[in-house]
C-alpha positions as CSV (number, residue, x, y, z in Angstrom):
1,M,95.2,75.1,27.5
2,R,94.0,72.6,24.9
3,L,95.2,73.4,21.3
4,P,92.6,72.5,18.7
5,V,93.6,70.3,15.8
6,R,92.4,73.0,13.4
7,F,95.2,75.3,14.7
8,L,97.9,72.7,14.2
9,S,96.7,71.8,10.8
10,A,96.6,75.4,9.8
11,A,100.2,75.9,10.8
12,A,101.3,73.0,8.6
13,I,99.2,74.3,5.6
14,V,100.7,77.8,5.9
15,A,104.2,76.3,5.7
16,L,103.3,74.3,2.7
17,V,101.8,77.4,1.0
18,L,105.0,79.4,1.6
19,I,107.1,76.7,0.2
20,A,104.9,76.3,-2.9
21,A,105.1,80.1,-3.5
22,Q,108.9,79.9,-3.2
23,S,108.8,82.9,-0.7
24,V,111.6,81.2,1.2
25,D,115.0,80.6,-0.2
26,A,115.7,77.1,-1.4
27,P,118.6,76.2,1.1
28,V,116.4,77.5,4.0
29,W,113.0,76.0,3.3
30,G,114.0,72.4,3.8
31,A,115.3,73.1,7.3
32,L,112.3,75.3,8.1
33,L,109.9,72.5,7.0
34,G,111.7,70.0,9.2
35,L,111.6,72.2,12.2
36,L,107.9,73.1,11.7
37,G,107.0,69.4,11.2
38,G,108.7,68.5,14.4
39,A,107.0,71.2,16.3
40,V,103.6,70.2,15.0
41,A,104.2,66.6,15.9
42,V,105.2,67.6,19.5
43,L,102.2,69.8,19.9
44,I,99.8,67.1,18.6
45,C,101.3,64.5,21.1
46,W,101.2,67.0,24.0
47,N,97.6,67.9,23.1
48,A,96.5,64.3,22.9
49,Y,98.3,63.2,26.2
50,F,97.1,66.0,28.5
51,F,93.6,66.5,27.0
52,P,92.3,63.1,25.9
53,E,88.9,62.9,24.3
54,P,86.5,60.5,26.1
55,I,85.3,57.9,23.6
56,R,81.8,56.6,24.4
57,A,80.0,54.0,22.3
58,P,76.4,55.1,21.9
59,E,73.9,52.6,23.2
60,A,71.2,51.7,20.7
61,G,67.8,51.6,22.1
62,A,64.8,49.6,20.9
63,E,63.5,52.6,18.8
64,D,66.9,52.9,17.1
65,V,67.1,49.2,16.3
66,E,63.5,49.3,15.0
67,R,64.2,52.4,12.8
68,L,67.4,50.9,11.4
69,A,65.7,47.5,10.8
70,R,62.8,49.2,9.0
71,E,65.2,51.1,6.7
72,I,67.1,48.0,5.9
73,V,64.2,45.6,5.2
74,Q,61.9,48.0,3.3
75,P,63.6,47.8,-0.1
76,L,64.4,44.1,0.0
77,P,62.4,41.8,-2.4
78,E,62.1,38.9,0.1
79,P,59.4,38.9,2.8
80,M,60.9,40.0,6.1
81,I,59.2,40.8,9.4
82,L,60.5,42.2,12.7
83,L,59.0,40.7,15.8
84,Q,58.8,42.1,19.4
85,S,57.0,40.4,22.3
86,G,55.1,38.1,19.9
87,R,53.8,41.0,17.7
88,V,54.8,42.1,14.2
89,L,56.6,45.3,14.6
90,V,57.8,45.9,11.1
91,A,56.8,44.2,7.8
92,N,58.4,45.1,4.4
93,P,56.2,45.3,1.3
94,A,56.9,41.7,0.3
95,A,55.8,40.5,3.7
96,R,52.6,42.6,3.5
97,I,51.8,41.0,0.2
98,L,52.2,37.6,1.7
99,F,50.5,38.2,5.1
100,G,48.2,41.1,4.4
101,E,48.5,44.9,4.4
102,S,47.5,45.2,8.0
103,V,50.0,42.7,9.4
104,E,52.0,45.3,11.3
105,G,50.9,45.4,15.0
106,Q,49.2,42.0,14.8
107,D,49.9,39.1,17.1
108,V,52.2,36.8,15.1
109,R,49.8,33.9,15.7
110,L,47.1,35.7,13.8
111,A,49.4,37.2,11.2
112,V,51.1,34.0,10.1
113,R,48.6,31.1,10.8
114,H,51.1,28.4,9.9
115,P,51.6,25.7,12.6
116,A,55.2,24.8,11.7
117,V,56.3,28.5,11.6
118,L,54.6,29.3,14.9
119,E,56.1,26.2,16.5
120,R,59.6,27.2,15.4
121,L,59.1,30.8,16.5
122,A,58.0,29.6,20.0
123,A,61.0,27.3,20.3
124,H,63.6,29.7,19.0
125,Q,66.3,30.6,21.4
126,G,67.4,34.2,21.3
127,E,71.1,33.7,20.8
128,T,70.8,31.4,17.8
129,V,70.1,31.7,14.1
130,E,67.7,29.0,12.9
131,Q,66.6,27.9,9.4
132,I,63.7,25.6,8.5
133,E,62.0,24.6,5.3
134,V,58.3,25.7,5.1
135,T,55.7,24.5,2.7
136,G,52.3,25.9,2.0
137,L,52.8,29.4,3.3
138,G,50.7,31.6,1.0
139,E,50.1,29.3,-1.9
140,A,49.9,25.6,-1.3
141,D,52.8,24.6,-3.5
142,R,55.2,27.3,-2.5
143,R,58.5,26.3,-0.7
144,W,60.2,28.7,1.6
145,L,63.5,28.8,3.6
146,M,62.7,30.6,6.8
147,T,65.6,32.2,8.8
148,I,65.1,33.5,12.4
149,A,67.7,35.7,13.9
150,A,67.9,37.6,17.2
151,L,68.5,41.4,17.4
152,P,69.3,43.7,20.3
153,S,66.5,44.8,22.6
154,G,64.6,41.5,22.4
155,L,63.7,41.9,18.7
156,R,63.7,39.0,16.2
157,L,64.1,39.2,12.4
158,V,62.3,36.6,10.3
159,R,63.3,36.3,6.6
160,L,61.6,34.1,4.0
161,A,63.4,33.0,0.9
162,D,61.2,31.6,-1.9
163,R,62.8,28.3,-3.0
164,S,59.9,27.1,-5.1
165,E,61.8,27.5,-8.4
166,A,65.0,25.9,-7.0
167,V,63.0,22.9,-5.7
168,A,61.2,22.6,-9.0
169,A,64.5,22.8,-11.0
170,E,66.0,20.1,-8.8
171,K,62.9,17.9,-9.3
172,M,63.2,18.4,-13.0
173,R,66.8,17.4,-12.9
174,V,66.1,14.2,-10.9
175,D,63.1,13.4,-13.2
176,F,65.2,14.0,-16.3
177,V,68.0,11.7,-15.2
178,A,65.5,9.0,-14.2
179,N,63.6,9.3,-17.5
180,A,66.7,9.3,-19.6
181,S,68.0,6.2,-17.8
182,H,64.6,4.5,-18.3
183,E,64.5,5.4,-22.0
184,L,67.9,4.0,-22.6
185,R,67.5,1.0,-20.4
186,T,64.4,-0.3,-22.2
187,P,66.0,-0.7,-25.7
188,L,69.3,-1.8,-24.2
189,A,67.6,-4.6,-22.3
190,T,65.9,-5.6,-25.6
191,V,69.2,-5.7,-27.5
192,L,71.0,-7.6,-24.7
193,G,68.1,-10.1,-24.5
194,F,68.2,-10.9,-28.2
195,I,72.0,-11.2,-28.1
196,E,71.6,-13.8,-25.4
197,T,69.0,-15.6,-27.4
198,L,71.2,-15.7,-30.6
199,R,74.0,-17.2,-28.6
200,D,71.7,-20.2,-27.9
201,E,72.6,-22.8,-30.6
202,S,68.9,-23.8,-31.2
203,A,67.9,-20.2,-32.0
204,G,71.1,-19.3,-33.7
205,G,70.6,-22.0,-36.3
206,D,67.3,-20.6,-37.5
207,A,68.2,-18.1,-40.2
208,E,64.7,-16.5,-40.4
209,L,64.5,-16.1,-36.6
210,R,68.0,-14.7,-36.5
211,E,67.2,-12.1,-39.2
212,R,64.1,-11.0,-37.3
213,F,66.0,-10.6,-34.1
214,L,68.8,-8.7,-35.8
215,G,66.1,-6.4,-37.3
216,I,64.7,-5.7,-33.9
217,M,68.1,-5.1,-32.4
218,D,68.9,-2.7,-35.3
219,A,65.7,-0.7,-34.6
220,E,66.4,-0.6,-30.9
221,G,70.0,0.5,-31.5
222,K,68.8,3.3,-33.8
223,R,66.3,4.3,-31.1
224,M,69.1,4.6,-28.6
225,Q,71.2,6.6,-31.0
226,T,68.3,9.0,-31.7
227,L,67.7,9.5,-28.0
228,I,71.4,10.2,-27.4
229,D,71.5,12.6,-30.4
230,D,68.5,14.5,-29.0
231,L,70.0,14.6,-25.5
232,M,73.3,16.0,-26.9
233,S,71.4,18.5,-29.1
234,L,69.4,19.7,-26.1
235,S,72.5,20.1,-24.1
236,R,74.2,22.2,-26.8
237,I,71.2,24.5,-27.2
238,E,71.0,25.1,-23.4
239,A,74.8,25.8,-23.4
240,E,74.3,28.6,-26.0
241,R,71.1,30.1,-24.5
242,F,72.9,33.3,-23.5
243,R,74.3,33.8,-27.0
244,P,71.5,34.8,-29.3
245,P,72.0,34.0,-33.0
246,T,73.1,36.8,-35.4
247,E,72.9,35.3,-38.8
248,P,70.0,36.7,-41.1
249,L,68.1,33.6,-42.4
250,D,65.2,33.2,-44.7
251,L,62.8,30.6,-43.2
252,I,61.1,29.5,-46.5
253,P,64.2,27.8,-47.9
254,L,64.6,26.0,-44.6
255,V,61.0,24.7,-44.9
256,E,61.7,23.6,-48.4
257,E,64.8,21.7,-47.2
258,V,62.7,20.0,-44.6
259,R,60.1,19.1,-47.1
260,S,62.7,17.5,-49.3
261,G,64.3,15.7,-46.4
262,C,61.0,14.3,-45.1
263,G,59.7,13.4,-48.5
264,A,59.7,9.6,-47.8
265,L,57.9,10.1,-44.4
266,L,55.3,12.4,-46.0
267,A,54.7,10.0,-48.9
268,E,54.3,7.1,-46.4
269,H,51.5,8.8,-44.6
270,G,50.0,10.4,-47.7
271,N,50.6,14.0,-46.5
272,V,51.6,17.0,-48.5
273,L,53.6,19.9,-46.9
274,E,52.2,23.3,-48.1
275,I,53.7,26.7,-47.6
276,A,51.4,29.8,-47.3
277,N,53.3,33.1,-47.1
278,R,51.3,36.0,-45.9
279,S,54.3,37.9,-44.6
280,H,56.1,40.9,-46.1
281,G,59.4,39.1,-45.2
282,T,60.4,35.8,-43.7
283,I,64.0,36.7,-42.8
284,V,64.9,36.3,-39.1
285,A,68.0,36.4,-37.0
286,G,68.7,32.8,-36.5
287,D,71.0,29.8,-36.2
288,H,70.7,27.7,-39.4
289,G,71.1,24.3,-37.9
290,Q,68.8,24.9,-34.9
291,L,66.0,26.5,-37.0
292,L,66.3,23.6,-39.4
293,Q,65.9,21.2,-36.5
294,L,63.0,23.2,-35.1
295,I,61.1,23.0,-38.4
296,R,61.9,19.4,-38.9
297,N,60.7,18.5,-35.4
298,L,57.4,20.3,-35.9
299,V,56.8,18.8,-39.4
300,V,57.6,15.3,-38.2
301,N,55.2,15.7,-35.2
302,A,52.5,16.9,-37.6
303,V,53.0,13.8,-39.8
304,K,53.0,11.4,-36.8
305,Y,50.1,12.8,-34.9
306,G,48.0,14.3,-37.8
307,S,45.6,12.3,-40.0
308,A,47.0,10.4,-42.9
309,G,46.2,11.8,-46.3
310,T,45.7,15.4,-45.0
311,P,47.8,18.4,-45.8
312,I,50.3,19.9,-43.3
313,T,50.5,23.7,-43.7
314,V,53.4,26.0,-42.8
315,T,52.1,29.6,-42.7
316,F,54.0,32.8,-42.3
317,E,52.5,36.0,-41.0
318,D,53.7,39.5,-39.9
319,A,53.8,40.1,-36.1
320,R,55.4,43.6,-35.9
321,E,59.1,43.2,-35.3
322,M,58.7,39.4,-35.5
323,V,57.8,36.7,-38.0
324,R,55.1,34.2,-37.0
325,M,55.5,30.7,-38.4
326,I,52.5,28.4,-37.9
327,V,52.7,24.6,-38.5
328,T,49.2,23.1,-38.7
329,D,48.0,19.5,-38.9
330,R,44.5,18.1,-39.4
331,G,44.7,15.4,-36.8
332,E,42.5,14.4,-33.8
333,G,43.8,17.2,-31.7
334,I,45.0,17.4,-28.1
335,D,43.0,17.8,-24.9
336,P,43.6,21.4,-23.7
337,A,44.4,20.0,-20.3
338,F,47.6,18.5,-21.7
339,L,48.9,21.5,-23.6
340,P,50.9,23.2,-20.8
341,R,53.0,20.1,-20.4
342,L,53.8,19.3,-24.0
343,T,57.2,20.9,-24.0
344,E,58.4,19.1,-20.9
345,R,61.2,16.6,-21.4
346,F,59.9,13.0,-22.0
347,Y,56.3,14.1,-21.5
348,R,53.9,12.1,-23.8
349,V,50.1,12.4,-24.1
350,N,50.1,8.8,-25.4
351,A,53.3,7.1,-24.4
352,S,52.8,3.8,-26.1
353,R,51.8,5.5,-29.4
354,S,54.8,7.9,-29.2
355,R,57.3,5.0,-28.7
356,A,55.7,2.9,-31.4
357,Q,56.3,5.8,-33.8
358,G,59.9,6.2,-32.7
359,G,59.5,9.4,-30.7
360,T,62.0,10.2,-27.9
361,G,59.7,12.6,-26.0
362,L,62.2,15.4,-26.5
363,G,61.1,16.9,-29.8
364,L,59.0,19.8,-28.4
365,A,61.4,20.4,-25.5
366,I,64.1,21.0,-28.1
367,V,61.8,23.3,-30.0
368,K,61.1,25.3,-26.9
369,H,64.8,25.8,-26.1
370,I,65.6,26.8,-29.6
371,V,62.8,29.4,-29.5
372,W,64.1,30.7,-26.2
373,R,67.7,31.0,-27.5
374,H,66.3,33.0,-30.5
375,R,64.5,35.3,-28.0
376,G,61.2,34.2,-29.6
377,R,57.9,32.9,-28.3
378,L,56.1,29.5,-28.6
379,D,52.4,28.9,-28.5
380,I,50.6,25.6,-29.0
381,R,46.9,25.6,-29.8
382,S,44.7,22.5,-30.4
383,T,41.1,21.6,-30.9
384,L,39.8,18.1,-30.4
385,G,38.7,16.6,-33.6
386,E,40.2,19.4,-35.7
387,G,44.0,19.4,-35.3
388,T,46.9,21.2,-33.7
389,S,48.8,24.4,-34.7
390,V,52.2,25.4,-33.3
391,H,52.9,29.1,-33.4
392,V,56.6,30.2,-33.4
393,L,57.4,33.9,-33.2
394,L,61.0,34.8,-34.1
395,P,62.5,38.3,-34.2
396,R,63.5,40.0,-37.4
397,P,67.1,41.3,-37.7
398,P,67.3,45.1,-36.9
399,A,67.6,47.5,-39.9
400,D,71.3,48.1,-39.1
401,G,72.0,44.4,-39.3
402,Q,73.0,44.3,-35.6
403,V,71.1,41.7,-33.7
404,V,70.1,42.9,-30.2
405,S,70.0,40.2,-27.5
C-alpha cells in the first residue's frame, strides 16, 4: 500500500509539536526525535522505491504555443508578429500600428509589402535565428533591425527593433568628428602656411609683411582656441545633463554682467542692450557659469546677425512655474526652413559670414544643451526682414527651496 507524503509529513510535524510543547522529558525527546526521523526517512525511501510516480513532459501543441506567444508579445513595445504557413497568426499592438489593425489572419505578403523583408522570410531556414537591417518599413527614413526565430509547431516569430535614433546618433557622432576636424584643420593649415612663408629669407626680411602674417596667425590661433573652448564647454555640459542645477539665481544681474562684458562689441556695431522686465520674479534654479554663457551666446549672436545701430532687447515674462527670457534682434531674419537645424553642431545658415565674424557654429548647440540641463525649453522664432527672437524658459525654484529634477 502506497503511503502518501502527507501522512509522513504529518508524523514529523506531530513530533516537532510535542517537543515544542515540552510534553516529553528532556533526556527522552532527543532519542525520540532521532528514532522518528529515521523511521520517516525509511518510509519515504520505501514509498518512492516501490511506488514511483511516472513523470511525463506535456507536449505543447500549436494552440498552446500560439496562446503563450500571444501572452508574451502583447505587452511588448516593439512590433512583433507570429507567422504560421505564410499568414500572420498573432500581431501585438505595436505591430498593428505599423502594419494595420486588420493584419492578423492576412497573408504576410499582403501585410508587410516590403521586398527585402519578404525575401528574407522566404529564405529563412527554420532552425536558425536571422537578423537583417531594414529601411523604409512604415516611414521612409525609419531603420529597423528584424529578427526571425523559429518556434515549435512550425511557427515563426518576427521582431522589429527601431534603430532610427541609434543610427541618427551615430551619424551625428561621425559628422561631429568630421566637422570638428575640418574646423581645426583650416586655421591650422593657415598658420602652418604662414610659418613656412616666414622661414623664407625673402619674406622674412620684410617687416611689414611679417607683421601682417603674424596678425593673421594670431587671429587663426585664437579661432582654434575658441573652437577648443566651445568643444570642451559642450562636453562638460553634456556630462552634467543628469544633474540639474540647484542654485537660485537672478537672471537680471547676469544680463547686466553680459552687457558690461560685451560693451566693446555692442559699441562697435552701434547696438544697445535693453532689459524689459514684465515678470513678477526673475529668479530661477540655475548654474551661474552656464546661464552666463547662455546669455552671452544669445547676445553675441544678436549683435553679429542683427542690424547695426538697432537695439537688442532681453525681455522677461511670467510662464507659470517658469521664467521666460526672450532675446530679440532687429536683423534681416532667418528663413523658417532653416530654424529646425539652427541648434545642430556646426550648422550655419551662411557659413562664410559666420566664419568671417569668428563664429564656431557651436553657440546655439551650447545654448540648447544648457537649457536641457536646466530642464527648460528653447524656442527660436524669426520673420524675414524683421528679426529673430530666442525664447528660453527656465524653471523657478520650488517654494521649499528644493529643486526637483
